[in-house]
C-alpha positions in Angstrom: 150.1 150.4 21.2 148.6 147.6 23.1 145.2 147.3 24.0 144.7 146.7 27.6 142.0 144.1 28.7 139.6 144.9 31.2 140.6 143.9 34.9 139.6 140.2 35.5 136.7 139.4 38.1 138.5 138.0 41.2 136.9 134.6 42.3 136.2 135.6 45.9 135.0 139.4 45.2 131.4 140.0 45.3 129.6 139.4 41.9 129.2 142.3 39.7 125.6 141.3 39.0 124.5 142.3 42.4 123.3 139.1 44.0 125.6 139.7 47.0 127.3 136.2 46.5 130.9 135.6 45.4 131.8 135.5 41.9 132.7 131.9 42.2 129.4 130.8 43.4 127.6 133.0 41.2 128.7 133.9 37.5 131.8 131.9 37.5 130.4 128.5 36.5 127.9 130.2 34.0 130.7 131.8 32.1 132.7 128.7 32.0 129.9 127.0 30.4 129.2 129.5 28.2 132.9 129.1 27.1 132.6 125.5 26.8 129.5 125.8 24.6 131.2 128.1 22.5 134.2 126.1 22.4 132.1 123.2 21.1 130.1 125.0 18.5 133.9 126.4 17.1 134.8 122.9 16.4 131.9 121.6 15.1 132.0 124.3 12.5 135.3 123.8 11.7 135.0 120.5 11.5 131.9 120.9 8.9 134.5 123.4 6.8 137.1 120.7 6.7 134.8 118.1 5.6 133.3 120.2 2.8 136.5 121.3 1.7 138.1 117.6 1.5 134.7 116.9 -0.5 135.6 119.8 -3.2 139.2 118.9 -3.3 138.1 115.5 -3.8 135.7 116.4 -6.6 138.2 118.8 -8.4 141.1 116.1 -8.5 138.4 113.4 -9.8 137.3 115.8 -12.6 140.9 116.6 -13.6 141.7 113.0 -13.7 138.5 111.8 -15.6 138.6 114.9 -18.2 142.2 115.9 -18.4 141.0 119.1 -18.3 141.9 122.1 -15.8 140.5 125.6 -15.3 143.8 126.5 -16.9 143.3 124.2 -19.9 144.6 121.0 -21.0 148.3 121.9 -20.9 150.2 119.1 -19.5 151.9 121.3 -17.0 148.5 122.6 -15.9 147.2 119.3 -15.5 150.1 118.0 -13.5 149.9 121.3 -11.6 146.4 120.6 -10.7 147.1 116.8 -9.7 149.9 117.9 -7.9 147.7 120.8 -6.0 145.2 118.1 -5.1 148.1 115.4 -3.6 149.5 118.3 -1.7 146.1 119.3 -0.2 145.5 116.1 1.5 146.6 113.3 -0.6 144.9 111.3 -3.5 143.6 107.8 -3.0 146.3 105.4 -2.3 148.8 108.4 -1.9 150.7 108.1 1.7 152.0 111.4 2.5 154.2 109.8 5.4 156.2 107.8 3.0 
């Protein structure tokens, strides 16, 4: 069963706040600004999380390459899998995914 969205406020209808102004002259601009601000905050958080994930991935791959150990042990297939996982999650230095 689909959820019905509440009816949208019409641009030329009186504003629901009771100011007597048309919606487009009263709250439409305010709501657009709020939506733009929310979008900016969302993009900033997404960028920050991406940077944090990239840093963790680089640290993991670096630790595996330096120590030869993975969370799964020193087994060659575990080491290979960890390095491949690192490459698949964004590449390694000098690794070009577009080739």
